[in-house]
A tleap script that builds the chain and sets N, CA, C and O, in Angstrom:
source leaprc.protein.ff14SB
mol = sequence {
  NMET VAL LYS PRO ILE GLU LEU GLY LEU ILE
  LEU GLU GLY LYS ASP ALA GLU GLU PHE TRP
  LYS ASN GLU LYS ASN PRO LYS VAL THR GLU
  LYS GLN VAL GLU MET PHE ARG GLU ALA MET
  ARG LEU TYR LYS ALA HIE PRO CPHE
}
set mol.1.N position { -14.094 -124.162 -61.327 }
set mol.1.CA position { -15.350 -124.671 -61.829 }
set mol.1.C position { -15.075 -125.599 -63.005 }
set mol.1.O position { -14.168 -125.360 -63.804 }
set mol.2.N position { -15.850 -126.631 -63.097 }
set mol.2.CA position { -15.671 -127.621 -64.154 }
set mol.2.C position { -16.265 -127.113 -65.457 }
set mol.2.O position { -17.356 -126.543 -65.476 }
set mol.3.N position { -15.543 -127.323 -66.534 }
set mol.3.CA position { -16.010 -126.907 -67.849 }
set mol.3.C position { -16.881 -128.026 -68.443 }
set mol.3.O position { -16.467 -129.186 -68.422 }
set mol.4.N position { -18.071 -127.713 -68.970 }
set mol.4.CA position { -18.920 -128.753 -69.550 }
set mol.4.C position { -18.274 -129.390 -70.778 }
set mol.4.O position { -17.533 -128.745 -71.520 }
set mol.5.N position { -18.569 -130.643 -70.965 }
set mol.5.CA position { -18.056 -131.380 -72.121 }
set mol.5.C position { -18.935 -131.085 -73.329 }
set mol.5.O position { -20.160 -131.169 -73.243 }
set mol.6.N position { -18.326 -130.747 -74.433 }
set mol.6.CA position { -19.057 -130.527 -75.671 }
set mol.6.C position { -18.896 -131.766 -76.542 }
set mol.6.O position { -17.781 -132.146 -76.902 }
set mol.7.N position { -20.016 -132.389 -76.874 }
set mol.7.CA position { -19.955 -133.618 -77.648 }
set mol.7.C position { -19.583 -133.366 -79.102 }
set mol.7.O position { -18.767 -134.096 -79.667 }
set mol.8.N position { -20.161 -132.360 -79.703 }
set mol.8.CA position { -19.806 -132.027 -81.071 }
set mol.8.C position { -20.374 -132.967 -82.114 }
set mol.8.O position { -19.933 -132.941 -83.263 }
set mol.9.N position { -21.329 -133.786 -81.752 }
set mol.9.CA position { -21.922 -134.714 -82.711 }
set mol.9.C position { -23.117 -134.043 -83.369 }
set mol.9.O position { -24.069 -133.651 -82.695 }
set mol.10.N position { -23.064 -133.914 -84.675 }
set mol.10.CA position { -24.166 -133.320 -85.422 }
set mol.10.C position { -24.512 -134.262 -86.566 }
set mol.10.O position { -23.685 -134.543 -87.434 }
set mol.11.N position { -25.748 -134.742 -86.550 }
set mol.11.CA position { -26.213 -135.602 -87.629 }
set mol.11.C position { -27.043 -134.779 -88.591 }
set mol.11.O position { -27.871 -133.966 -88.182 }
set mol.12.N position { -26.813 -134.998 -89.867 }
set mol.12.CA position { -27.549 -134.262 -90.889 }
set mol.12.C position { -28.021 -135.218 -91.965 }
set mol.12.O position { -27.489 -136.315 -92.134 }
set mol.13.N position { -29.034 -134.773 -92.684 }
set mol.13.CA position { -29.512 -135.523 -93.839 }
set mol.13.C position { -29.974 -136.925 -93.500 }
set mol.13.O position { -30.719 -137.134 -92.543 }
set mol.14.N position { -29.524 -137.881 -94.294 }
set mol.14.CA position { -29.954 -139.274 -94.158 }
set mol.14.C position { -29.562 -139.871 -92.803 }
set mol.14.O position { -30.308 -140.675 -92.245 }
set mol.15.N position { -28.402 -139.485 -92.273 }
set mol.15.CA position { -27.978 -139.976 -90.963 }
set mol.15.C position { -28.956 -139.538 -89.872 }
set mol.15.O position { -29.317 -140.332 -89.003 }
set mol.16.N position { -29.383 -138.276 -89.918 }
set mol.16.CA position { -30.331 -137.759 -88.930 }
set mol.16.C position { -31.678 -138.465 -89.066 }
set mol.16.O position { -32.293 -138.827 -88.064 }
set mol.17.N position { -32.133 -138.660 -90.291 }
set mol.17.CA position { -33.406 -139.349 -90.520 }
set mol.17.C position { -33.363 -140.772 -89.971 }
set mol.17.O position { -34.309 -141.224 -89.325 }
set mol.18.N position { -32.273 -141.469 -90.227 }
set mol.18.CA position { -32.116 -142.848 -89.741 }
set mol.18.C position { -32.099 -142.883 -88.219 }
set mol.18.O position { -32.707 -143.766 -87.614 }
set mol.19.N position { -31.411 -141.936 -87.595 }
set mol.19.CA position { -31.357 -141.862 -86.141 }
set mol.19.C position { -32.756 -141.714 -85.558 }
set mol.19.O position { -33.132 -142.466 -84.658 }
set mol.20.N position { -33.539 -140.744 -86.063 }
set mol.20.CA position { -34.880 -140.509 -85.516 }
set mol.20.C position { -35.814 -141.673 -85.805 }
set mol.20.O position { -36.679 -141.987 -84.988 }
set mol.21.N position { -35.652 -142.318 -86.956 }
set mol.21.CA position { -36.459 -143.497 -87.278 }
set mol.21.C position { -36.197 -144.602 -86.253 }
set mol.21.O position { -37.132 -145.240 -85.771 }
set mol.22.N position { -34.935 -144.823 -85.924 }
set mol.22.CA position { -34.583 -145.857 -84.950 }
set mol.22.C position { -35.014 -145.474 -83.539 }
set mol.22.O position { -35.360 -146.347 -82.743 }
set mol.23.N position { -34.999 -144.181 -83.219 }
set mol.23.CA position { -35.447 -143.727 -81.899 }
set mol.23.C position { -36.941 -143.971 -81.712 }
set mol.23.O position { -37.384 -144.347 -80.627 }
set mol.24.N position { -37.708 -143.756 -82.767 }
set mol.24.CA position { -39.163 -143.912 -82.681 }
set mol.24.C position { -39.591 -145.373 -82.681 }
set mol.24.O position { -40.581 -145.724 -82.040 }
set mol.25.N position { -38.863 -146.226 -83.389 }
set mol.25.CA position { -39.214 -147.633 -83.524 }
set mol.25.C position { -37.991 -148.519 -83.314 }
set mol.25.O position { -37.471 -149.100 -84.267 }
set mol.26.N position { -37.530 -148.623 -82.062 }
set mol.26.CA position { -36.342 -149.452 -81.834 }
set mol.26.C position { -36.632 -150.923 -82.122 }
set mol.26.O position { -37.727 -151.418 -81.858 }
set mol.27.N position { -35.660 -151.588 -82.652 }
set mol.27.CA position { -35.793 -153.011 -82.965 }
set mol.27.C position { -34.848 -153.788 -82.057 }
set mol.27.O position { -33.685 -153.419 -81.891 }
set mol.28.N position { -35.352 -154.848 -81.483 }
set mol.28.CA position { -34.531 -155.695 -80.629 }
set mol.28.C position { -34.557 -157.113 -81.154 }
set mol.28.O position { -35.523 -157.540 -81.787 }
set mol.29.N position { -33.491 -157.835 -80.886 }
set mol.29.CA position { -33.414 -159.228 -81.305 }
set mol.29.C position { -33.953 -160.117 -80.188 }
set mol.29.O position { -34.097 -159.678 -79.047 }
set mol.30.N position { -34.243 -161.342 -80.521 }
set mol.30.CA position { -34.710 -162.292 -79.515 }
set mol.30.C position { -33.641 -162.508 -78.447 }
set mol.30.O position { -33.965 -162.704 -77.276 }
set mol.31.N position { -32.379 -162.475 -78.840 }
set mol.31.CA position { -31.291 -162.617 -77.877 }
set mol.31.C position { -31.302 -161.471 -76.863 }
set mol.31.O position { -31.084 -161.695 -75.672 }
set mol.32.N position { -31.554 -160.241 -77.331 }
set mol.32.CA position { -31.622 -159.100 -76.426 }
set mol.32.C position { -32.797 -159.237 -75.454 }
set mol.32.O position { -32.660 -158.936 -74.269 }
set mol.33.N position { -33.944 -159.689 -75.952 }
set mol.33.CA position { -35.110 -159.900 -75.099 }
set mol.33.C position { -34.791 -160.939 -74.030 }
set mol.33.O position { -35.146 -160.761 -72.865 }
set mol.34.N position { -34.129 -162.009 -74.414 }
set mol.34.CA position { -33.766 -163.056 -73.463 }
set mol.34.C position { -32.786 -162.524 -72.417 }
set mol.34.O position { -32.874 -162.897 -71.247 }
set mol.35.N position { -31.860 -161.664 -72.819 }
set mol.35.CA position { -30.927 -161.078 -71.861 }
set mol.35.C position { -31.667 -160.222 -70.832 }
set mol.35.O position { -31.343 -160.262 -69.645 }
set mol.36.N position { -32.654 -159.451 -71.279 }
set mol.36.CA position { -33.449 -158.648 -70.346 }
set mol.36.C position { -34.247 -159.541 -69.400 }
set mol.36.O position { -34.362 -159.240 -68.213 }
set mol.37.N position { -34.788 -160.623 -69.911 }
set mol.37.CA position { -35.534 -161.552 -69.052 }
set mol.37.C position { -34.621 -162.145 -67.986 }
set mol.37.O position { -35.007 -162.261 -66.822 }
set mol.38.N position { -33.419 -162.516 -68.385 }
set mol.38.CA position { -32.458 -163.072 -67.436 }
set mol.38.C position { -32.059 -162.029 -66.391 }
set mol.38.O position { -31.936 -162.346 -65.208 }
set mol.39.N position { -31.859 -160.788 -66.831 }
set mol.39.CA position { -31.515 -159.718 -65.896 }
set mol.39.C position { -32.641 -159.497 -64.892 }
set mol.39.O position { -32.382 -159.312 -63.703 }
set mol.40.N position { -33.879 -159.513 -65.354 }
set mol.40.CA position { -35.021 -159.345 -64.450 }
set mol.40.C position { -35.113 -160.505 -63.469 }
set mol.40.O position { -35.419 -160.307 -62.293 }
set mol.41.N position { -34.848 -161.720 -63.953 }
set mol.41.CA position { -34.886 -162.892 -63.084 }
set mol.41.C position { -33.830 -162.775 -61.987 }
set mol.41.O position { -34.108 -163.040 -60.817 }
set mol.42.N position { -32.618 -162.379 -62.371 }
set mol.42.CA position { -31.541 -162.227 -61.397 }
set mol.42.C position { -31.852 -161.123 -60.387 }
set mol.42.O position { -31.584 -161.274 -59.195 }
set mol.43.N position { -32.414 -160.021 -60.864 }
set mol.43.CA position { -32.766 -158.916 -59.980 }
set mol.43.C position { -33.797 -159.354 -58.941 }
set mol.43.O position { -33.676 -159.035 -57.758 }
set mol.44.N position { -34.804 -160.081 -59.395 }
set mol.44.CA position { -35.841 -160.541 -58.485 }
set mol.44.C position { -35.309 -161.576 -57.495 }
set mol.44.O position { -35.781 -161.649 -56.361 }
set mol.45.N position { -34.340 -162.366 -57.915 }
set mol.45.CA position { -33.772 -163.403 -57.062 }
set mol.45.C position { -32.842 -162.807 -55.988 }
set mol.45.O position { -32.615 -163.424 -54.948 }
set mol.46.N position { -32.312 -161.610 -56.249 }
set mol.46.CA position { -31.354 -160.981 -55.334 }
set mol.46.C position { -31.716 -159.512 -55.105 }
set mol.46.O position { -30.965 -158.624 -55.509 }
set mol.47.N position { -32.857 -159.245 -54.461 }
set mol.47.CA position { -33.248 -157.850 -54.237 }
set mol.47.C position { -32.326 -157.171 -53.214 }
set mol.47.O position { -31.635 -157.838 -52.444 }
set mol.48.N position { -32.330 -155.878 -53.225 }
set mol.48.CA position { -31.517 -155.104 -52.271 }
set mol.48.C position { -32.107 -155.173 -50.911 }
set mol.48.O position { -31.568 -154.587 -49.973 }
savepdb mol mol.pdb
quit
């Protein structure tokens, strides 16, 4: 049987607060938005 992987990552204090703040309100750059638009365009142009 395969043994599960334990990540061992524990965030505390300010690091944990920053993580949850970013999870609730992710920020993206215009370049990232353009990359998603291009990916959607390519997907639509070449459907399965």
